N, C-alpha and C positions, 0 to 999 in steps of 0.2 A: 825155306822162304816160299810161301804159298804162291803157286803160279810160275815160279822161276826155278830152273834147275841148272846146275853147272854142267856144261857140255863135257862129254867124255869122248876121248879119241876112239873113232871107229863106230860110235853110235850116232846114227843119223835120224833126224826128225823130219816130219813133213815140211816141205818148203813153204815159206810165206814170202810172197812177192808183192812189194808195194808198187803201185802204179798210179799214174794220172793220165789224163786224156792224151798228153803228148807222147807217151811211150806205150800206150795200151796195144796199138797195132803191132808194134815190134815184139812185145812180150807174147801176144797171141800167136804170132808166127812161130815163136820158139817152142810153143807147146804142141806143134804139129797140127795137121788138119783136123783131127778129132777134137783136140783141145780148143782150137779156134772156133770150131763149129759149136762146141759146148757153150763157150762164152757168148756167142751170138744167140744161141737158143735161150740162154738165161737172161738175155738183155742187159748184160753187165756193161756199164759205161764208165767205170772208174770214178764215180762220184765219191767224194770223201766220206769215209765211214761205211760204205757199202762193200760187201765182200762176197766171194763165190768160191766154193770148193770145186776143184777140177779133177775129174777122175782120169786114170791112165787107161790104156787099151783093155786091161783086164777088169776094169771097174773099181780098182782101188784108188783111194784119194792120193793124188800125186802132188798137188800144190794147192795153196790158198792164195787168191789174189784179193788185195784190199785196196780200195781207193784212198789216197791221202792228199792233203792239201800242200804239204811241203815236207822236206826230209827231216826237219827239226821239230815237227809238231809233237808235243809231249803226249797227246792223246791219240796218236795215229793208230795204235794197235789196241786201244782200250776196249773196242767192241768185241774183241775176239775171245778172250779166255773163258767167258761165261757162255759163249755161243758155239764155239767149235766143239766137235766131238773130243772126248777125253783122249789124251795122248801127248806126245812130244812134238814140238814144232821148232823150226829154226828160221832165222832170217836168211833170205837169198837176195843177192844184189842184182838179179837179172833185170829188175826194173829200176826203181829209185833206191839208192843206197841210204837207208835211214841211219840217223845217229844211234848207235847201238845202246848207249846208256839211256838216252831219252826214250827210246822204244821200249826198253826193258822196264823202265820206271812206269811208263804209261800202261804197259801190260799188267804190272803188279797192281796199279790202281784199279784197273778193270777187274782183276781177280778178287779184290777185297769184298768180303761180306762180314757183317757183324754177327757173330755166332754164339754169343754168350748164353742166349736163352732158347735158341732153337738150332737144330742142325741145318747146315746148308742144303739146298735142294740138290746140289751136285758139286762135285769137285771141279775146279777150273782146269782147263787145258794148261800144259806147261810150255814155257818158252825156254829153249836151251841157249845159254849164254856162257861166255868164257869167264874164267875165274876173276880176271882183272875187272871186267864190267860188273860182275856180281859184287865185288868188294866196294866198288864205287857207289852203286845204287842202294845197297843194303841199309846203310845208316839213314838215308833219306826216306826209304820205304818204311823202316821201323818207326821213324819219327812221325810220319804221316798216319800210319796205322794207330799209333799211340794217341794222337789227337782225336781221331775218329772214334776209337774205342772208348776213351774217357768221356767224350761228349755224348755218345750214344747210350751210355749206361744210365739207367734211371736213378733218381736221387736216393732211393732207399739203399742202393748199393754204391752210391757215389756221393756221400755226404762229406762234410769237412774232415772227419776222421779218415775217410778213405783217400782223399787227396793227400792228407798228411802221410799216410802209409805209402802212397805211390812215391812221394818225394824221399821218404826214409829209405825205401828200397833202392832208389837211384843213388842216394848218398852212400849207402853201404857198399854197393857194387863199384863205386868210383873212388872210394877212399875219402869222401867228403865229410865234413862235419854237419850235424843235423841238430836243430832244436826247434821248439815250438812254444808259443805263449798261448795258454788255453784258459778260457773262461775268465774268471775274475783276475787272473794273472795279467790279462790285457790291461786292466785298469791300474794295477800296481806298477806295470812297466810302461805306462803312458801310451796306450793305444786306444783312446776313448771312442773313436768313431767306429772302429772294427767291432768293439764290444757293443756299442749302441745298436748297430744294425743287426747283430746276430743274437742278442740276449734273449729274444722271445722264443727261440727254437729250443726243443728238447735236446738238441745237439749243440754242444758248447762251441762258440766261435773261437777262432784261433788265427794266429799269424805263424806261418811255417817258414823256416829259414834253412837254407843249405849254403855252405861255403866250400868252394873247391879251387885248387890252383895254388900257385906260389905267391907269396906276399910281394915279391919283387916285380911281378907283372902288373900291367894296368888293371885297375879294378873296374869291372862292369857289373851292373845290377839289372837283372831281369825280373820284372814284376808282372804277376798275372792275377786278374780279377777272378776270385774263386767263390762266386755266389752260387751255391750248389742247387738252390731253388729260390725263385723270386716270386712270392705271392703279390708283390707290390707293397706289402705291409698294410698299414691302416688305410692308405690310399690304394685299395685293392684293385688288382687288374681284373678285366673282364675274363670270362672263361676261355675265350679264344686267345686272348693275350697271354694267359697263363699256361696254355696247353703244352708248350714246348720249353718251359722255363728250366727244365733239367739242363739245357744247354747254356745257362747263364754263367757256367764256370768254364766256358770256352777259352777265355783269356788265360786262365790257369793251365788248361790243357796245352795251349801253345807255349807257355813259359816253361813248363816241365819238359816238353818235347825239345824245345830249343836248348835247354840246359843239357839234355842228353846228347844232342848233336855236338855241343861245345866240348863236352867231356870225351866223346868218342873220337873227335878230331884232334884232341889234345891241344886246342888253341892256347897260345901263351897269354892267358888272362887270369886274373884273380876274380872268379865268378861268385856272385851272391845271387841266389834265387829267393824271391820273397813271394809268398802266396797268402793273402788274407782270405781265409776260408770260412764262410758263414752260410746260414740259411736266413733269408729275410722272411720271417714268419709272423703270424698274428697271435697274440696272447695278451693277457692283462698287463704285461710289462713291455709291450712293444713300444719302440720309440715313436713319438707323435709329431704331427705337423705343428710347427710353432716352437718346438724346443730349440734351445741354443746349446751347441756342443763346442767345447773348447778343444781343438785338435792338438795332436802331438806338436805341431809347429807353433802353437799358441794362437793361431788364427781362429776366431770364433765364427761358427757357421749356424745360421738359422735354417731349420729344416722347413723348406717350403713344400716338399713332396717326398713321402717315404718311399716312393717308387724310383727315386733318383739315388738309390743306395750304393751303386757301384762306385761312383766318384767318392763317396764317403769312406768306403773301406780302402780305396786306393790312396786317398790323401795321406792317411797315417803311414801307409807303407812307403809312399814316396818321400815323406818327411824323414823317415828312418833311413831310407836309401841314401839320401844326400849327406848324412852325418859323417860318412867316411870319405867324402869328397871323391866320388867315382869319376872315372874318365868318361863314362857313358851310362845312361839309364834308358832302358827300353821297357815300356809297359804294353801289355795286350789286354783288351777288354771287350766283351760284348756289351758296349756301353749305352748306345742310343739307337732308338728306332729312326731318329732323324738322319743318321748316316745311311741307313738303308733307303729311306725316301730319296735322299740326294743321289746315291750312287748305286742303288740296287744291291742284290744279294752277293754278287761276285767280286765287288770292288771294296776292299777294306779302305777306310779313310785313314790317312797318315797325317799326323800333326807333329811338327818338330820346331824347335827353336834354333835350328842350325841348318843353314841353306846347303852346306856341303853334304850333310847327311841326306837331305831331301833329293839332291841331284844324284847322289850315288844310288839311293834306293830306286829312283825312277829308272836309271840305266840298268840296274841289276834285275829289276822286276821284269823288264823286257827279255833280258837274257835267260832268266829262269822260268819264263812263262808263268809267273806267280804274281799277278798284278796288285799294286797298291796305287792310290791316288791321293796326292797331297791336297790337303784342305788348309785354309788360312787360319792362323791364330789372330783373328781380326780384333785388335785391342779396343776399338770403340764399343764393341759388344759387351765389354766388361760391365757397362752400366746396367745391362739386363740382370745382373746378379747382385745389385745393390740391396742391402737390407736396412731397415730403419733402426734396428736394435743390435745388429752384429756386424762383423767385418764383411760378411758375404752371406748369400743364400746358396743352397745346394742346387736350386733350379729356379728359373725365372718364370714370370706369369705368362710369357708369350711362347707359342710353339715355334716361332721363327728361330732359325740358326741353332737348333738344339744340339747338334754335334759340336759346333764351334764353341758354344757357351760351356758345354761339358769339358771340352779340352782346355778352355781358358780357366775354368775352376781348378783343374789339375795343375796348370802351369804356375799358379800362385805358390805351389808347394815345391817348386824346383827353381833354384837360383838361375838367373840368366846365363851365368858363366858355365853351367853344367850342361853339356850336350844331352839332349833328351828327345826321345821318340815315343809317341803315343799312337798305338794302332787300334782303331775302333773296328772290330771285325765281327762278321755275322756268325762265323764258325759253323755254317750249316748249308746244306743243299735242300731246297724245297722240293725238288723233283729229281727223278732218276735221269742221268745222262751217262754215256759211256765213260767210265773212269771216275765218275762223280755221283755215286749212288745217293739217294735221299738220306739225309741224316747228317751226322757230324762231319765237319770238313776242316782240313788245315788250310788256312789262307794267310799268305805273307810269310809263312814259316821259312820256305827256301830262300826267299828274298832277304829276310833279315839275317839268316845264317850266312848267306853269301856276303852280305855287307860286313858282318863281324869278321869273316874270314879274310876279306880284302883289307880291312882296317888293321887287323892285328897279326896276320900271318900272310903277307902279300906274296911271298916267294915260295910258299909250300904248294905241293901238288895236291889240291884238295878235291874232294868228290864233286863239289858244285861246279868246278871248272869244266869237268867232262860231262856232267849230267845236266 
């Protein structure tokens, strides 16, 4: 695990002491006159995220002091692994006693670098942690890294076939079943909207399916939008709007990572993972504004805008999901810019037809430090999706309430009696922050996993309870 090492008896690392203004003076005295004088010389005041290396009398590094806001802060140690000298470090409770699992998780997030195409500038420093803590945080770290790596990978190496291969590998390692509907097979199997969106690409569109778990357990379906690149189609995006559209499969990345967590934790569920994987490209056979598509559910959709393609590939997947009467459906999608305008880059928009799910998600988001924000399925706005010739349009003429109308479109394909959550996530960091480097990001992943764990295995000792 990059940046984390299991502690070995008798092997000591350099101390890391977390402090705030209330305990700084006491910790400074414990370092002796030379240490206290050094802190004063360096002007260290325990501001959150600021750190200082403290030498001993022989000039060797004896300790690292870092300012923290509170003991449970997920990102308390994130500034350290890429900035400390290489070597082994350990937590010391001389100051504030950090939550070990959260501190280790934040350290690992800070150690992350995407290295597929270039070697890292340096190796991160290592945090020594005990075996129990390592076992708790490893699945969550692996899942986060998986989302980041998938989203960061350019489309040439992360097309529909690559997403399918990722799911196939997960299925093989977990004893799950795998199948995919590819190209014209989508039409034969009644997935017309997935085919319509992806047919213009040289890479065949597909719906990828994985099933895992025992039939006797409650069935849950995880759906992820897998638009591997989005030109906007014939309603083409501007160059700046298209620049980062490799990340438009961020929903699929989240769905795959969540499925991996469910399998790793052996949650007592019957899991179905569905990823409609396409490229929204431009060619002579591109789907056009004004076309009417009869969806798998039989609902006819007039295409108002070919850049509102995500809801089209999702609607067939959702219609397929409900056919086995699942106990719960969760979908992830980088669906609308409107959600980012409303909530910014860090807050995924959560829509659900079930108040109990919304309340649970809000509570767990706070606990996991993995925020989501509920948005309303405001039914009067359905009128914005009226069509003169079909049952609905895929996007309305107004820019108002864009995230809501997108969610309302999807809701038509899920029966009211089926609990459903839709997460409109950015899946991206626009700028570097400690533990959150620019590029792909897992958002709401820990919260949704915690919700599933609480819902289906409430008495088990699960990683998210500690981390």
